[in-house]
C-alpha positions in Angstrom: 0.0 0.0 0.0 1.5 3.4 -0.9 1.8 6.2 1.6 -1.2 8.2 0.5 -3.5 5.1 0.4 -2.2 4.2 3.8 -3.1 7.6 5.1 -6.7 7.2 3.8 -6.9 3.6 5.2 -5.7 4.9 8.6 -8.3 7.7 8.9 -11.3 5.8 7.5 -12.8 5.1 10.9 -12.8 8.8 11.7 -14.4 9.6 8.3 -17.2 7.1 8.9 -17.7 8.1 12.5 -18.0 11.8 11.4 -20.4 11.0 8.6 -22.7 8.4 10.1 -24.6 10.3 12.9 -26.9 11.8 10.2 -28.1 8.3 9.5 -28.8 7.5 13.1 -30.5 10.8 13.8 -31.9 10.6 17.3 -34.3 12.7 19.4 -32.4 13.6 22.6 -30.0 16.4 22.1 -26.7 16.0 23.8 -27.1 19.3 25.5 -30.6 18.4 26.6 -31.8 21.7 25.3 -29.7 23.7 27.8 -28.2 27.1 27.0 -24.7 28.3 27.7 -23.9 31.5 29.6 -24.3 33.5 26.4 -28.0 32.5 26.2 -27.4 30.3 23.1 -27.8 26.5 23.0 -24.7 24.7 24.0 -24.6 22.4 20.9 -28.1 22.5 19.4 -30.6 19.8 18.3 -28.3 18.4 15.6 -26.1 16.7 18.1 -27.9 13.7 19.6 -26.9 10.9 21.9 -28.1 8.3 19.4 -26.1 10.0 16.6 -23.0 10.2 18.8 -23.0 6.6 19.8 -24.1 5.5 16.4 -21.1 7.3 14.9 -18.8 5.8 17.5 -20.1 2.3 16.8 -19.8 2.8 13.0 -16.2 4.0 13.2 -15.2 1.0 15.4 -17.0 -1.4 13.1 -15.0 0.1 10.1 -11.8 -0.6 12.1 -12.8 -4.2 12.7 -13.6 -4.7 9.0 -10.3 -3.1 8.1 -8.5 -5.5 10.5 -10.2 -8.4 8.8 -9.1 -7.2 5.4 -5.5 -6.1 6.3 -4.5 -7.3 9.7 -0.8 -6.5 9.2 -1.7 -2.8 9.1 -2.6 -2.9 12.8 -0.4 -5.7 14.0 -3.0 -7.0 16.4 -6.8 -6.9 16.9 -6.3 -5.0 20.1 -4.5 -2.2 18.3 -7.2 -2.1 15.6 -9.9 -1.7 18.3 -8.0 1.0 20.2 -7.1 2.9 17.1 -10.6 2.8 15.6 -12.1 3.8 19.0 -9.6 6.7 19.3 -10.1 7.9 15.7 -13.9 7.7 16.0 -14.1 9.4 19.4 -11.7 12.1 18.3 -13.7 12.8 15.2 -17.0 13.0 17.1 -15.5 15.2 19.8 -13.9 17.5 17.2 -17.4 17.8 15.6 -18.9 18.6 19.0 -16.3 21.3 19.6 -17.0 22.7 16.2 -20.8 22.9 17.0 -20.0 24.6 20.3 -17.8 27.2 18.6 -20.5 27.7 15.9 -23.2 28.4 18.5 -20.9 30.8 20.3 -20.5 32.9 17.2 -24.2 32.8 16.3 -24.1 30.3 13.5 -27.3 28.3 13.1 -27.5 24.5 12.9 -26.4 23.1 9.6 -24.7 26.4 8.5 -21.3 25.7 7.0 -18.1 26.8 8.7 -15.4 26.4 6.2 -12.3 24.9 7.8 -13.9 24.2 11.2 -16.3 21.6 9.7 -13.6 19.8 7.7 -10.5 20.0 9.8 -11.9 20.1 13.4 -12.9 16.4 13.4 -9.7 15.4 11.5 -7.3 17.2 13.9 -9.0 15.9 17.0 -9.1 12.3 15.6 -5.4 12.5 14.9 -4.6 13.8 18.3 -6.5 11.1 20.1 -5.0 8.4 17.9 -1.4 9.6 18.2 -0.4 7.5 21.2 -1.7 4.4 19.6 -0.4 4.5 16.0 1.0 7.5 14.1 1.3 8.5 10.5 4.0 10.6 8.9 3.9 14.4 8.6 3.5 14.0 4.9 0.4 11.8 5.4 -1.1 14.3 7.8 -0.5 17.1 5.3 -2.1 14.9 2.6 -5.2 14.3 4.8 -5.4 18.1 5.6 -5.6 18.7 1.8 -8.0 15.9 0.8 -10.4 15.9 3.7 -12.3 19.0 2.7 -13.0 17.5 -0.7 -14.1 14.1 0.8 -16.2 15.9 3.4 -17.9 18.0 0.7 -18.5 14.9 -1.4 -20.0 12.9 1.6 -22.3 15.8 2.4 -23.5 16.1 -1.2 -24.2 12.3 -1.2 -26.1 12.5 2.1 -28.2 15.4 0.7 -29.0 13.4 -2.5 -29.9 10.4 -0.4 -32.2 12.8 1.7 -30.3 12.1 4.9 -29.5 15.8 5.2 -31.6 18.8 4.4 -28.7 20.8 3.1 -25.8 19.8 0.8 -23.0 21.1 3.1 
């Protein structure tokens, strides 16, 4: 596997974890409808417990499937589980941080925040995964370049499948 393909293989659990909550939806918002000290919602209705745990499950499942396809990439099943968990949790936490920031600056649910939406989940996933398995600086830079395009494509697809109400 070449270095760029390896970078995409590595980050796949994070991509799936970040993209899948829209499929799980959910009713109970993670902030339980509470407002922050600025009077705005903490996260908003778009971040639900079902979506969060559905995304976490999906990312881990992708890691397990990857291990079955290419076990030598991870070295052990334990590393595959730990890495897919860290990447998935990191992606979801990064997305939550992005939502928190967007609410603080008055951006409504679903409104695009260029950079924050695409890189927030990626950077936090990479940070959480770092102690388990690292990738090269070149691979990180590659992911920083390609992730906005992959993110955009995934959002357009979700919109066309009617999983999202907006294509961003």
